[in-house]
Each structure stands twice: as C-alpha cells, then as structure tokens.
N, C-alpha and C positions, 0 to 999 in steps of 0.2 A: 716179265710182265710187271706192268706199272702198279703203283700203290692203289691208285684210285679204281683200276680194273679189278684188283683183288678185293678190294673194299665194297665193290658193287656186287661182287659174286658171294660174299660172306654169308648173307642172309639165306640164299639159295643153298648153300652148301649146309647149313644149318638145318634146315627144312628137309634135305636130301638124307642126313644123318638120323633125324627123328623119325621120317618115314621107315628107314631101314631097321631101327631099333623096335618099333612098335611089334608086339605080339611075341616079343622074346621073353623067356623066363628070367633072365639076367637081372633085369630091373624090374621089381614089381609095379612101378608106376607105369611102365610101357608094356604091360601084360595083354592089355586089352587092345582091340584095333580101333584108333582113334581117328585117322584120317583116311579119307577115300582117294586121295591123290595129292599131287605137288601143290595145285592152287588152293585145294582145301585146306591142306596142311598149313601152307602160309598164311591164309586168312585166319584160321582157328588158332595158331600159335599167336598172332598178332593180336586177336581180340581178347584170347583168354590169358595169356602171360604178359601182353604188351609187346611193343615193338622192340624193348630192351631185349627181349627174349631172342630176338633174332640174330643178336650180336653177341651172344654169350662167348666168352673166350677171345673177343675181339683186342682185349688189351694184350694178351699173350702174342697174338699174331702182331702187333705193334712192335712189341720188344723184338720178336723174332725178325720182323723185316728191317729194322733199323740197325740189329747186331749183324744180319746177313751184309748189308750195305757197308758197314764199317770194316768188316772183314775182307770184302772184296776190294775195297778202296785201300787198305793197308797192304792186300797182296799185290796189288797192281803197282803200288809205289815202291815195292821192294823188287818187283820184276823190271821195272824201269831203271833201276840205279845200276 
C-alpha cells in the first residue's frame, strides 16, 4: 500500500476506533454513546476536537512507515549480494 493511500484512510480508522470504544467502561470518557454512525462520528470529532484529532497517532505511523521501508530496502540489498 502506498503512503498516500494509508494517509487518506487514517482519519477513517480513527473514527472507526472511536465508534468501537464508545460505551465501554474501560475509558470513562467513552462510557456514554456519543456517535450514531460513521458519518456522524466523523463530523462530531472534526467539530468538537478539531481536524487534528482525526490524525492522532499519525506521527507514529510516519515513523513506522519510514522504518519499514528502510528495513525492506536493506533486506533487498542483502539478498541481491
């Protein structure tokens, strides 16, 4: 998968995770049901927490992606020798 494709789906994954967590007792902030569906959750997160909240954890994703590419390039160079 390309970097840009994964970057485009990151807010969708964040929204899905918040939908799955709502109503669980593990996190007291998520105890109540806040979202009625995917589009409602996406809009409410963007409105209440800002668009930046849809990209929580994105910096870790970038580090992971770069590291993975680096390892794959090193591995392919070693195999070609």
